[in-house]
Every structure is written in structure tokens, then in C-alpha cells.
N, C-alpha and C positions, 0 to 999 in steps of 0.2 A: 496667240498675244490676249486675246478675248476669252477664251477658255472659261475662267469660274465663273463668268457668269452663264453659261449657257444651261446650268443646269434649273436655276432659277426663271431662266426665259421661258424653256421647256414646260416648267409648270404654270407660267400665265398663258401660253399659248393655250393647255389644256383644259384651264375655267373658263377661256375666253371662247374657246371651239365651240364648249358646251352654253352658253349666254348666249351665244351670236345667234345660235342655231333656233335655241327657242325664240327670241326676238322675231328671226323669219318668217318663223309658223306663226307666232303671236299679231304678224305685222298688219296694218289696217289691208282689208281685202278689196278695197278699193282705189289702190296706191297705185297706180300703174304709170310706166313710163312710154309714150307713144314710140310707135315701131320705129320710127325713122330713127328716132332716138338709139335704142337698143341698139339696132343696127349698127349705129356709128361707134359706140362702145364696143360692140363685137368685133367689128376691124382695130380697134386699138389696145386690145385686150387679151387675155387668152380665155375669160370666160365664157360659159355657155349662155343662152338667153334665160333659160331658167335659171340659174345661178347668176345672173345681173337683176332679175326679176327679183332673187328672195334675197338677196344683198339689199337692194334698193328697198323693200318693207321693211326690214330691219336698220335700214340706214333712217328713215323716216321714224320709224317707234323712236328710236334713239334724237333724232333731232326733228321734231316735228315740222320746223320751219325753213328745213331743206338743207342748214347752213353750220355746219360744227366747228365752234368757235373756239383758242385755245384755250380758254378756263374749261370751257366741255372735255376736252382734249385730255385735259391735266387731271380732270377726274377720273378718265376712263385708265391713266395711268397708276396714280393713287389706289386706285383697289387692286390693282393688280401686284402692285410693289406695296404694300403696307408698312414695311418694317423700314423704309429709308423714304428719302427726300426725291419724288420723280419728276418734279416740277421742271427742273431745267433741261433733261433729257427731253421731256414732253416738248417742250417748245421747240427743240432742236427738230425732232422727228413731225411736230407739225409745221415747221418752217418748209419741210423738204414735201410733204404734202402738198403744202399751199401753192400750187404751182404758178397763180397770175400775181399773188402777194397781195392779194387784197384782205388777209386777214380770218380769210375765215375757209373752209374746206367743203365746197359744195360736193354732189355724189360723184359727178363724174371725175373732179381731183382724187377723189376718195377713192374710187374704184380704179381708176388708172395707178396709183400708186401702189394699190393693195395687188395688181396684177404683176407689176413688175418683182416687188419684194417676194410674192410669195411662188407665182410660176414664171419669172422671167428666166433667161438666159443668164450665165455669169458672169458676163460681160455687163449686161444691162443692171444687174443689182451692186456690183462694183459699182459701176458709174452712180449710180442712185446713192449710194452708202459714200463716194467721193463728195456729192454733192453737199451732203450732210454734214459734212468734216469742214469743209470748204466755206466757212463762216461769210467771210465778203465776196465771195465768189469771184475770186480774180485767177483763177485757175489749179493754186496751188495749195497745199494743205501746210501753215507753219507751224511751228513748235507749241506757239501759244494755241492757234484755234484747236491741235488734238490735246493738247493740256485742258482746254475747255470742257471739250466731248468725254476723254476720260475721268475729268474730277465728275461733271456729271453722272456717269455711268456709276461713281465709287458713292455719292451719294445716295443714286438708286436705290441701290444693292444695300446700301444701311452694311449694319454687322454680319449681314446673313453670311455672308460671301468668306470664307477665310483663304487670303491670299498667299501667294508664294512669297517668299522673301524680298525678292525681285520685283516683284508687281504689287510691293504691300502698301505704295503711297502712287500717289497721279503722276507724280515728279518721275517716281521710279518706272511706271508704267510707262510713261512717254518718252523716256530717254531709251528705253529697252526698244518700243515700236522703231525710232529713228534709228538705232544702231543698225537694225533689221533692214529697213524698206529703203532709207536713204542713203541712196547708192552714190552719187557724185557729191555728199557730203557738204550741198550748199545748205542746209537747215529748211529745208522747207521738201514737200514732195509734191512732184507732179504725179498726174492721173496716171502715167505709164507705170512709175515706180511704185502708186498704189495699187494698181491693180498687179503687176507682178509678184508684188509682198503679199498680198492676200491670198494668189493661187498659189504659192509657197507653202499659205498656214491655212490647210483646212478648216480651222477653229475660227477664225473669220467669217468665212463663206460660211459655215453654218449660222454664225448670228443672224448672217442677213439674210434667212429665211426663214420663212412661217408655215414651218413644216413640224414634224414631233421630235425633228434632230435640233431642233432649235429655232430661235427669230427673234429678231429684232425689234418687234414691238407687239404688245396684245393682239394682235389682230389677227385672223386665221379667216380659212374658206372653207 
């Protein structure tokens, strides 16, 4: 259902992977996490101690204050999707990364979300994606909420991606998604319907992963 964006996301992934590794290698050498913090993050993520340390150095290089703001987050997306307007989509991803809802992303929130999107199990990735689409957090994705995210994606990819006729507008794409996922025809998607629908369409799952086969964000490990 989201397959047309996959190629663009892949290219963003490759560029970001290079830049992030460069940032890690150039990060402040005295920027260190306390051993107990590293131990705690290791317990909550799929990253090794070395990976956590490298990500922390890169994070501090990009965000010396230790807090990533929504404006900074938008700039990251703007760099990787220069032919469209990625600001709305970036806001939705930011909201999902910002676990405590305080308007900024600290390193723990960043690395925990990254662990889910890049190395989490399928169900974890799908639940994370569901939380992004469920704008009001009521446990369901309404047609309007789906339309909002799909519209944000279309604005982000701009005119770069050519869509099939039945997906040529956000309205058509939203209708197609609901035809395939809304099994009980109640006009909203439960987590169960979303997971079942995503499992039946591997193209969605690929977009939830931050690896060379697809990625939903420009962050990669």
C-alpha cells in the first residue's frame, strides 16, 4: 500500500547511514554515558554497548544540548526529502519518538524508538507505526487520521514518485487502505486490523524498517 515511496526512502537511508556514521566518528571523544545508563538502555533496546556509545556521540554532535527539538527534526527530514515538504510527516514521526510528550526527544527516547523501528520484532514495528497513525491515541485509526498521514507522505515525496491510478491522490490511497484493512466495515482500524493488514502486505512492513530494503525514517543504525 505504501510501496511507491520505498525507493525514495531507501535512498534517504543510504545517505543518512553515511552521515550518521561520520557524525559518530567525529563526535566529542569525552562525551560518555554513565555505565548504569548504558546498562539500562541495553536492557531496553537491541543495541550493543559500543553501538549505544557511538550513537550517543553522534546524537550530541547533532544536538549539543542533548535535546532534539521538532524544528531540528524537521530539518533532518527536509535534507533527505528536498523535492517535497516533509514537515508534516516529520511532526508525526517526532510525536511518536517523543515518548513522554514534553516537546523534545532526548537520547533515551531516540535510541529506544530507533531500536524498535530498525531492529524490533514485526509486532513491535507494527505497534509503533499504529501509534503514529492513531493521532488522538484512542486506540483506533479513523479514515481522517489515515488521510492525514497519507497526505503528509504525498507532500513529502512531492512529484518524484509516480503513483498508480488507484493511488494517485491521498483520497484514493486512503480508500484503498480501508478497503483492504477495515474488515468489519466500521470506518476505523483497530490495532488487530492494522497488524493483520500489514502482515498481508509486505510493502508496508518494509517501510517500517530502517534497513536497505526500506525505511520509514531517515535514521539508520
